[in-house]
C-alpha positions as CSV (number, residue, x, y, z in Angstrom):
1,M,-46.6,51.2,-17.1
2,N,-48.0,50.2,-20.0
3,A,-49.4,46.5,-20.6
4,L,-46.7,46.0,-23.2
5,S,-43.9,46.8,-20.5
6,R,-44.7,44.6,-17.9
7,P,-43.5,40.9,-19.4
8,I,-40.1,42.6,-19.5
9,L,-39.7,44.6,-16.1
10,E,-41.6,42.3,-14.1
11,P,-38.8,39.5,-14.5
12,E,-36.1,42.0,-13.9
13,K,-37.7,42.9,-10.7
14,R,-37.7,39.2,-9.7
15,R,-34.1,39.1,-10.4
16,N,-33.4,42.0,-8.6
17,R,-35.1,40.8,-5.4
18,R,-33.5,37.2,-5.5
19,L,-30.2,39.3,-5.7
20,A,-30.8,41.4,-3.1
21,G,-31.8,38.3,-0.9
22,A,-28.7,36.4,-2.0
23,L,-26.6,39.3,-0.8
24,A,-28.3,39.7,2.7
25,L,-27.7,35.9,3.0
26,S,-24.4,36.3,1.9
27,C,-23.6,39.3,4.4
28,S,-25.4,36.9,7.1
29,F,-23.1,34.4,6.3
30,L,-20.0,36.7,6.8
31,L,-20.9,38.6,9.7
32,T,-21.9,34.8,11.6
33,T,-18.8,33.1,10.5
34,F,-15.7,35.7,10.4
35,F,-17.6,38.2,13.5
36,P,-19.3,35.5,15.8
37,V,-19.8,38.4,18.1
38,A,-18.9,36.2,21.1
39,A,-20.9,33.9,19.3
40,Q,-24.4,34.0,20.3
41,P,-26.0,35.2,23.7
42,I,-26.0,32.2,26.3
43,H,-29.8,30.4,25.8
44,A,-31.5,32.1,28.4
45,E,-33.7,28.9,29.3
46,F,-30.9,26.7,29.3
47,G,-28.5,29.1,31.6
48,A,-31.6,29.3,34.2
49,F,-31.8,25.4,33.9
50,L,-28.2,24.7,34.6
51,E,-28.6,27.2,37.7
52,S,-31.5,25.5,38.9
53,L,-29.5,22.1,39.5
54,W,-27.3,24.0,42.0
55,P,-29.2,22.8,45.1
56,K,-29.1,19.2,44.0
57,A,-25.5,19.5,43.1
58,Q,-24.7,20.7,46.6
59,A,-26.3,18.3,48.1
60,R,-24.2,15.9,46.4
61,G,-21.0,17.5,47.7
62,V,-20.3,19.7,44.6
63,T,-18.6,22.6,45.2
64,R,-19.7,26.0,43.8
65,D,-16.2,26.6,42.4
66,T,-16.5,23.1,40.4
67,F,-20.1,23.8,39.5
68,E,-19.4,27.4,37.8
69,T,-15.7,26.6,36.3
70,A,-17.6,23.5,34.5
71,L,-21.0,25.4,32.9
72,R,-20.1,28.8,32.9
73,G,-20.9,30.3,29.6
74,L,-22.0,26.5,28.3
75,Q,-24.6,26.7,25.2
76,P,-26.8,23.6,24.6
77,D,-25.4,21.3,21.7
78,T,-28.0,21.1,19.5
79,E,-26.8,18.0,17.4
80,T,-26.8,16.3,20.9
81,M,-30.3,16.6,21.4
82,A,-31.1,15.8,17.9
83,L,-29.4,12.4,18.2
84,T,-31.6,11.4,21.2
85,K,-33.7,10.3,18.7
86,R,-31.4,7.9,17.0
87,Q,-30.9,4.4,18.4
88,P,-28.3,2.1,16.1
89,E,-29.4,-1.0,17.7
90,Y,-33.3,-0.3,16.4
91,G,-35.0,0.4,13.3
92,R,-32.3,-2.3,11.4
93,A,-32.9,-6.1,11.0
94,V,-31.0,-8.2,13.2
95,G,-28.9,-9.6,11.0
96,A,-27.9,-6.6,9.4
97,Y,-27.0,-5.4,12.6
98,L,-24.7,-8.4,13.8
99,G,-23.1,-8.3,10.7
100,G,-21.9,-4.7,11.2
101,M,-21.0,-5.6,14.7
102,V,-19.2,-8.9,14.2
103,S,-17.2,-8.0,11.1
104,Q,-14.4,-9.9,9.7
105,S,-12.0,-6.6,10.9
106,R,-13.6,-6.5,14.1
107,L,-12.8,-10.1,15.0
108,Q,-9.2,-10.1,13.6
109,G,-8.8,-6.7,15.7
110,G,-10.1,-8.5,19.0
111,M,-8.1,-11.7,18.7
112,R,-5.1,-9.4,18.0
113,R,-5.5,-7.5,21.1
114,L,-6.2,-10.9,22.9
115,S,-2.6,-11.7,21.8
116,D,-1.2,-8.4,22.6
117,W,-2.6,-8.3,26.1
118,R,-2.3,-11.6,27.1
119,D,-1.0,-11.2,30.8
120,T,-3.0,-8.2,31.5
121,L,-6.3,-10.0,30.5
122,A,-5.1,-13.1,32.5
123,A,-4.6,-10.8,35.5
124,V,-8.4,-9.2,35.0
125,E,-10.0,-12.5,34.5
126,K,-8.4,-13.9,37.8
127,R,-9.5,-11.0,39.8
128,F,-12.9,-10.4,38.6
129,G,-13.5,-14.2,36.8
130,V,-14.9,-12.3,33.9
131,E,-13.6,-14.0,30.4
132,A,-10.5,-12.1,28.2
133,E,-12.8,-12.6,25.1
134,I,-15.9,-10.8,26.6
135,I,-14.0,-7.7,27.7
136,V,-12.1,-7.6,24.5
137,A,-15.5,-7.8,22.5
138,I,-17.2,-4.7,24.6
139,W,-14.0,-2.7,24.0
140,G,-13.9,-3.7,20.2
141,I,-17.9,-2.6,19.9
142,E,-17.9,0.2,22.2
143,T,-14.9,2.1,20.8
144,G,-12.9,-0.1,18.2
145,F,-10.5,-1.0,20.9
146,G,-10.1,2.7,21.8
147,A,-9.6,4.2,18.4
148,N,-13.2,5.9,18.5
149,P,-13.9,7.0,22.4
150,G,-15.7,9.9,21.1
151,S,-14.9,13.5,21.4
152,K,-17.9,15.6,22.6
153,S,-17.7,17.3,25.8
154,V,-19.3,15.2,28.3
155,I,-20.1,18.3,30.6
156,R,-21.9,19.7,27.5
157,S,-23.5,16.4,26.3
158,L,-24.9,15.7,29.6
159,A,-26.3,19.6,30.4
160,S,-27.9,19.3,26.8
161,T,-29.8,15.8,27.3
162,S,-30.9,16.9,30.7
163,F,-32.2,20.2,29.2
164,A,-33.6,17.9,26.7
165,R,-35.2,15.8,29.5
166,Y,-34.0,12.7,27.6
167,K,-35.0,9.6,29.7
168,G,-36.4,12.0,32.5
169,D,-34.1,13.1,34.9
170,L,-31.5,10.6,34.4
171,F,-29.0,12.5,32.9
172,Q,-29.4,15.3,35.5
173,G,-27.9,12.8,38.1
174,E,-25.2,12.0,35.4
175,L,-24.2,15.3,35.0
176,I,-23.8,16.0,38.7
177,D,-21.8,12.9,39.0
178,A,-19.6,14.3,36.1
179,L,-18.9,17.2,38.1
180,L,-18.2,15.2,41.2
181,I,-15.4,13.4,38.5
182,L,-14.0,16.5,37.8
183,Q,-13.8,17.7,41.4
184,Q,-11.8,14.2,42.3
185,G,-9.4,15.6,39.7
186,D,-9.1,11.8,37.8
187,V,-9.3,13.9,34.7
188,P,-9.5,17.4,33.8
189,R,-12.8,18.6,31.8
190,E,-10.9,18.9,28.5
191,R,-9.9,15.6,28.2
192,M,-13.3,14.3,30.1
193,V,-14.7,13.3,26.5
194,G,-17.4,10.9,25.1
195,S,-20.2,10.1,23.0
196,W,-23.3,12.7,22.6
197,A,-24.8,10.8,25.7
198,G,-22.3,11.2,27.9
199,A,-20.5,7.7,27.7
200,M,-17.0,8.4,28.5
201,G,-13.7,6.8,27.6
202,Q,-12.8,3.6,26.2
203,P,-15.4,1.6,27.8
204,Q,-17.8,4.0,27.7
205,F,-18.9,4.5,31.0
206,I,-21.6,7.0,32.3
207,P,-20.4,9.0,34.7
208,S,-22.0,6.9,37.5
209,S,-20.8,3.6,36.2
210,Y,-17.2,5.4,36.5
211,L,-17.7,6.4,40.3
212,K,-18.8,3.1,41.2
213,W,-17.1,0.7,38.6
214,A,-13.7,2.1,37.2
215,V,-10.6,0.6,38.9
216,D,-7.2,1.6,38.8
217,F,-5.6,-1.5,37.5
218,S,-2.4,-0.2,36.7
219,G,-1.7,1.0,39.9
220,D,-0.6,4.5,38.9
221,G,-2.9,6.4,41.5
222,K,-5.5,7.2,38.7
223,R,-8.5,5.8,37.5
224,D,-7.8,6.4,33.6
225,I,-10.7,5.1,31.2
226,W,-9.5,7.2,28.7
227,T,-6.2,6.4,27.9
228,N,-4.8,3.4,30.3
229,V,-5.8,0.5,28.8
230,P,-5.2,-2.0,31.7
231,D,-7.7,0.4,33.8
232,V,-10.3,0.1,30.9
233,F,-9.9,-3.9,31.1
234,G,-10.3,-3.7,34.6
235,S,-13.3,-1.8,34.8
236,I,-15.3,-3.4,32.5
237,G,-14.2,-6.6,34.3
238,N,-15.3,-4.7,37.8
239,Y,-18.7,-4.0,36.4
240,L,-19.6,-7.1,34.9
241,K,-18.6,-8.8,38.1
242,G,-20.4,-6.0,40.3
243,H,-23.9,-6.8,37.9
244,G,-23.4,-10.6,38.5
245,W,-21.7,-12.2,36.3
246,K,-20.8,-15.9,36.8
247,T,-17.5,-17.3,35.9
248,G,-17.8,-20.2,33.6
249,L,-21.5,-19.9,32.5
250,P,-21.8,-19.0,28.9
251,W,-23.9,-16.1,27.7
252,G,-25.8,-18.7,25.5
253,F,-25.8,-20.4,22.4
254,E,-27.7,-21.2,19.2
255,V,-29.9,-24.2,19.3
256,I,-31.9,-26.3,16.8
257,I,-35.5,-26.6,17.6
258,P,-37.3,-30.1,17.2
259,R,-40.2,-30.7,15.1
260,Q,-43.5,-30.1,17.1
261,F,-42.1,-28.1,19.6
262,D,-44.3,-26.6,22.0
263,F,-43.2,-22.7,21.8
264,R,-45.0,-21.8,24.8
265,R,-42.2,-23.3,26.7
266,S,-39.6,-20.5,27.6
267,R,-37.5,-21.6,30.3
268,G,-35.8,-24.6,31.8
269,S,-32.2,-26.3,32.8
270,F,-30.4,-27.3,29.8
271,Q,-30.9,-30.7,30.9
272,D,-34.9,-29.9,30.7
273,W,-33.8,-28.3,27.0
274,A,-32.0,-31.5,25.8
275,A,-34.9,-34.2,27.2
276,L,-37.3,-31.8,25.0
277,G,-35.3,-32.4,22.0
278,L,-33.1,-29.2,21.5
279,R,-29.9,-29.3,20.4
280,R,-26.6,-27.0,20.0
281,A,-26.0,-25.4,16.5
282,D,-22.3,-26.2,17.1
283,G,-22.5,-29.8,17.8
284,R,-21.5,-29.4,21.1
285,A,-23.3,-30.8,24.3
286,M,-25.4,-29.2,26.8
287,P,-23.8,-27.3,29.7
288,A,-24.2,-30.4,32.4
289,Q,-25.7,-27.3,35.0
290,G,-27.6,-24.3,34.9
291,D,-30.5,-23.1,33.3
292,G,-31.7,-21.5,29.8
293,I,-34.4,-19.2,28.5
294,L,-35.2,-19.7,25.0
295,F,-35.0,-16.9,22.6
296,F,-35.9,-15.8,19.0
297,P,-34.2,-12.3,18.4
298,S,-36.5,-12.5,15.1
299,G,-39.3,-15.0,15.8
300,V,-39.7,-18.7,14.3
301,R,-38.5,-17.2,11.1
302,G,-34.9,-16.9,12.4
303,P,-32.1,-18.2,14.8
304,A,-32.9,-19.6,18.0
305,F,-30.8,-19.1,21.4
306,L,-30.7,-20.4,24.8
307,V,-29.3,-17.6,27.0
308,T,-28.4,-17.4,30.5
309,E,-28.1,-15.1,33.6
310,N,-24.9,-13.8,32.1
311,F,-26.6,-12.7,28.8
312,N,-29.0,-10.2,31.5
313,V,-25.7,-9.1,32.6
314,L,-24.6,-8.2,29.3
315,K,-27.7,-6.1,29.0
316,T,-26.9,-4.0,32.0
317,Y,-24.5,-2.6,29.9
318,N,-26.8,-1.7,27.0
319,T,-30.0,-2.8,27.1
320,S,-30.6,-4.0,23.9
321,D,-31.0,-7.5,23.2
322,V,-29.1,-7.4,19.9
323,Y,-26.2,-5.6,21.5
324,A,-25.7,-8.4,24.0
325,L,-25.9,-10.6,21.1
326,A,-23.1,-9.2,19.3
327,I,-21.1,-9.1,22.6
328,G,-21.7,-12.7,23.1
329,H,-21.4,-14.1,19.3
330,L,-17.9,-11.7,18.9
331,A,-16.5,-13.4,22.3
332,D,-17.5,-16.8,20.9
333,R,-15.7,-16.1,17.4
334,M,-12.6,-15.0,19.1
335,R,-12.4,-18.3,21.0
336,G,-12.8,-19.9,17.3
337,G,-16.7,-20.7,17.3
338,A,-18.6,-20.7,14.0
339,A,-21.1,-18.1,12.7
340,I,-24.5,-18.2,13.4
341,A,-26.3,-21.3,11.5
342,G,-29.7,-19.9,11.3
343,R,-30.6,-17.5,8.4
344,W,-31.8,-13.8,9.4
345,P,-34.9,-12.5,8.2
346,D,-34.5,-9.0,6.1
347,D,-37.3,-7.9,7.5
348,D,-37.4,-8.0,11.0
349,L,-36.7,-4.6,12.2
350,Q,-36.1,-4.0,15.9
351,L,-38.3,-1.5,17.5
352,T,-37.7,2.0,18.2
353,R,-37.5,2.9,22.1
354,E,-40.7,4.8,21.8
355,A,-42.3,2.1,20.3
356,R,-41.3,-0.4,22.6
357,Q,-42.8,1.8,25.3
358,R,-45.9,1.9,23.6
359,L,-46.1,-1.6,23.3
360,Q,-45.3,-2.1,27.2
361,R,-48.1,0.3,27.9
362,R,-50.7,-1.4,25.8
363,I,-49.5,-5.0,27.3
364,A,-50.1,-3.7,30.8
365,E,-53.9,-2.4,30.0
366,L,-54.4,-6.2,29.0
367,G,-53.8,-6.8,32.7
368,Y,-50.0,-8.1,32.4
369,K,-47.4,-7.2,35.0
370,V,-44.9,-4.9,33.2
371,S,-41.8,-4.3,35.0
372,N,-40.5,-1.2,33.6
373,F,-42.2,1.6,30.9
374,E,-38.7,2.5,29.8
375,G,-38.5,0.4,26.5
376,L,-36.7,-2.5,27.9
377,I,-38.3,-5.8,26.7
378,D,-37.1,-8.2,29.2
379,F,-37.8,-11.9,28.9
380,E,-41.2,-11.4,31.8
381,L,-42.2,-9.2,29.1
382,R,-41.5,-11.7,26.1
383,D,-43.7,-14.3,28.0
384,A,-46.6,-12.0,28.3
385,I,-46.1,-11.6,24.3
386,R,-46.2,-15.5,24.3
387,D,-49.6,-15.5,26.3
388,I,-51.0,-13.0,24.0
389,Q,-50.2,-14.6,20.6
390,G,-51.2,-18.1,22.1
391,K,-54.7,-16.8,22.8
392,A,-54.5,-15.2,19.1
393,G,-53.9,-18.3,17.8
394,Q,-50.4,-17.2,16.7
395,V,-46.9,-19.1,17.2
396,P,-46.1,-18.0,20.7
397,D,-42.2,-16.8,20.1
398,G,-42.1,-13.9,22.4
399,Y,-41.3,-11.9,19.3
400,P,-43.2,-8.8,19.0
401,G,-43.6,-8.6,15.1
402,P,-45.8,-7.1,12.7
403,V,-48.6,-9.7,13.5
404,F,-48.7,-9.7,16.9
405,L,-48.4,-5.8,16.9
406,E,-51.5,-5.4,14.9
407,T,-53.7,-7.4,17.5
408,L,-52.2,-6.2,20.2
409,F,-53.1,-2.5,19.1
410,A,-56.8,-3.4,17.5
411,E,-59.7,-1.4,18.8
412,K,-59.3,-2.3,22.7
413,G,-62.9,-3.9,23.1
414,A,-62.3,-6.2,20.2
415,A,-58.8,-7.4,21.1
416,K,-60.1,-7.9,24.6
417,R,-62.7,-10.0,23.6
418,R,-60.5,-11.9,21.2
419,L,-57.7,-12.3,23.7
420,R,-59.6,-14.0,26.6
């Protein structure tokens, strides 16, 4: 080939190579689309992992027939494993999250359901002591009042999250619980559907919660949280009662902080708070009895709340503070309550689970007691944050914002000197 022909022939070769590659991709697509070849071989590592669970399942009372029928031929759900990295309550400003959860359409839908199911909800409230608005708020936020319970196979989702070691060994136990539910016969496998994380039915119970808290409120002989609304209501009520819900105690309420307030104060009775000058944002009087914890979801730049033991009960349903806040606020709005008066900052992004775990480990390194390392920021941890903030000359509001995190994760020796 002479030098003059090369500029002409080389592009042609490149085009031919591109065409050949495209043809190969097209053939591959056609083969995998129309000739799945018994799909793809079972992921050997995944199959071996599932089989390794048999001794644990057997010890819990799962029969070999149930085990094999549910798990034979199962493939890992790669979409589910990817979703373990996403958390809708985090990585968003609180105001934006609450605006989505307590929307006008959800508020109107909740009020309509309160009317439609008035008698059933009254019976549930009488039996379990949980207010109808709280039950409907959970129902609405979890699945859009039952319209979006999820369509993923609970067995496959839990097998996939277990294989991915999402939250350690937690989901192995949930998978075995799901096998026990199938064995009991309350629901066939094809109807045992839910979220990517294995939360099931209209109240989004994980299998262990179903086994412990689901009830047959309708009296038809089955605990059906997928299609039976009375069972859904009764199960939510039973769950909250079992976790310590106190009838008549508010979950909390927004408050106005007086000037010259000592932000190191985080706990006290309602009467203590009133004496310190805190006022309810809705203009109502403080409850005559009970205790409240001062809570700044976005720091002192945003709204302030006094929350109660019932707020912590809501957090057993979902450990996110802003989730519990959304449930309580939606319930209040359905009772005719006003919108939150304070203005939410636009830049108060909530920490991811991994970031919260790093925060917990760092605070423990500084000598503070940390009750868990799973990313749950409880009020004891917020008190530790207050103490660190105060020693660093920051407003001690218990909010792990950017300035606090910069101080916390400074060079260790310098940080310790500064915080003494």
